[in-house]
C-alpha positions as CSV (number, residue, x, y, z in Angstrom):
1,M,-3.6,22.0,18.6
2,K,-6.1,19.4,16.7
3,D,-5.0,20.7,13.3
4,D,-1.1,19.6,14.2
5,I,-2.6,16.2,15.4
6,E,-4.4,15.7,12.5
7,I,-1.6,16.4,9.6
8,I,0.8,13.9,12.3
9,V,-1.5,11.0,11.5
10,G,-2.6,12.4,8.0
11,L,1.3,11.6,7.0
12,T,1.9,8.0,8.7
13,G,-1.1,7.1,8.1
14,G,-1.2,7.5,5.0
15,V,2.6,6.0,4.2
16,C,2.8,3.7,6.5
17,G,-1.0,2.8,5.8
18,V,-0.4,2.4,2.0
19,F,2.7,0.2,2.8
20,I,0.7,-2.0,5.3
21,L,-2.2,-2.7,3.6
22,L,-1.0,-3.1,0.1
23,T,2.8,-3.3,-0.9
24,I,3.9,-5.5,2.0
25,P,1.4,-8.0,1.7
26,A,1.6,-8.2,-2.4
27,V,5.0,-8.4,-2.3
28,L,5.5,-11.2,0.3
29,V,2.8,-13.4,-2.0
30,L,5.3,-12.7,-5.2
31,K,8.2,-14.2,-2.8
32,G,6.0,-16.7,-1.4
33,R,4.8,-18.0,-4.5
34,K,7.9,-17.7,-6.0
35,L,9.7,-19.9,-3.3
36,H,6.7,-22.7,-3.6
37,N,5.9,-23.0,-7.2
38,N,3.7,-26.3,-6.2
39,R,1.1,-26.5,-9.0
40,D,0.9,-29.9,-9.1
41,S,-0.7,-30.5,-5.7
42,K,-4.7,-30.1,-5.9
43,N,-5.7,-27.2,-3.3
44,P,-9.2,-26.2,-3.1
45,Y,-8.1,-22.9,-1.4
46,L,-6.1,-21.4,-4.3
47,S,-6.7,-17.8,-5.2
48,H,-8.8,-16.8,-8.3
49,F,-6.5,-14.3,-8.2
50,E,-3.6,-16.3,-8.7
51,H,-1.9,-14.2,-11.9
52,P,1.1,-12.0,-10.6
53,F,-0.5,-8.9,-12.5
54,W,-2.6,-8.8,-9.5
55,M,0.1,-8.7,-7.0
56,W,2.1,-5.9,-9.5
57,A,-0.7,-4.1,-9.4
58,L,-1.4,-3.7,-5.6
59,I,2.6,-2.6,-5.5
60,I,2.2,0.1,-8.6
61,L,-1.1,1.3,-6.3
62,G,1.0,1.7,-3.4
63,I,4.0,3.3,-5.5
64,V,1.3,5.9,-6.9
65,F,-1.0,6.5,-3.8
66,V,2.2,7.5,-1.4
67,P,3.2,10.3,-3.5
68,Y,-0.3,11.6,-3.7
69,N,-1.1,11.5,-0.3
70,L,2.1,12.8,0.7
71,Y,1.2,16.1,-1.5
72,M,-2.1,16.1,-0.4
73,Q,-0.8,16.3,3.2
74,I,1.7,19.0,2.3
75,N,-0.7,21.4,0.8
76,K,-2.6,21.0,3.8
77,I,0.1,21.9,5.8
78,I,0.7,25.1,3.6
79,D,-2.4,25.9,3.7
80,H,-2.8,25.5,7.2
81,Y,0.4,27.5,7.7
82,H,0.0,30.0,5.5
83,K,-3.8,30.9,7.0
């Protein structure tokens, strides 16, 4: 029973966690910066990671980590049920 719960938590946490931590914030920042492109004003709180490269890097990491996590979880399921 404990292993079944671990599998469910691993699947949902691995997929949803990547989207919540990496992909969704990066997309929101890209869209927000596109909508409010206000480079004329002086803002002391500007991020040092202002270049879009950093947001795209997070999105690509999310795209890479979701299939990898699914692969690892599916292998865990297969190993669990073929004992």
